[in-house]
Steps between C-alpha positions, in 0.01 A plus 500: 500500500619851418572734794353851484599822669146526636455331836137407445503430125600164360474354150281193454588203278399708193719792616193709585548737794292384797448642848696265724292265708187555288354392168464864393689641204655844536313604187167430672581744778609755240172457314315578823690827531432587136134398494396647834770755579577325828786619716726247674290546813178430310662198337570362846145575611367314194756218536542469879723193474774708334750689711596855412846363424356261242293776343784751481741237372254401225443863403876567498543198274235641267663844478839341429346275230223729380555461125499121521194480724307767310564302180360189673193694614444623144548147362239367743259780411534425128445130568180575691374728222578232241316235702199728543484565126525131416226397744160423362209685658313306766132423436406775747724753327346406164146550634590834657666618183199395295272702732720809460468497123118475501 
């Protein structure tokens, strides 16, 4: 396993940065800050099992690897959009759409 300079961040078997002692990816914590504008204190309130050290270490890791992680966030977003576009409408969605056009 690769050592990191971040006490509470460790790579998993796929070399994805994880918060040590959890199954949470650093990128997931970052997405919480981006989506909701949460401060480190609010992150801890929302994720009470994380220590402030874990949170700050994860955020420091993000800022030091921002380009890489932002590219991964964008890749995920594009993948979701692609999946949404390729999905067929559910029967309910079809009925609702048909009602709209009447």
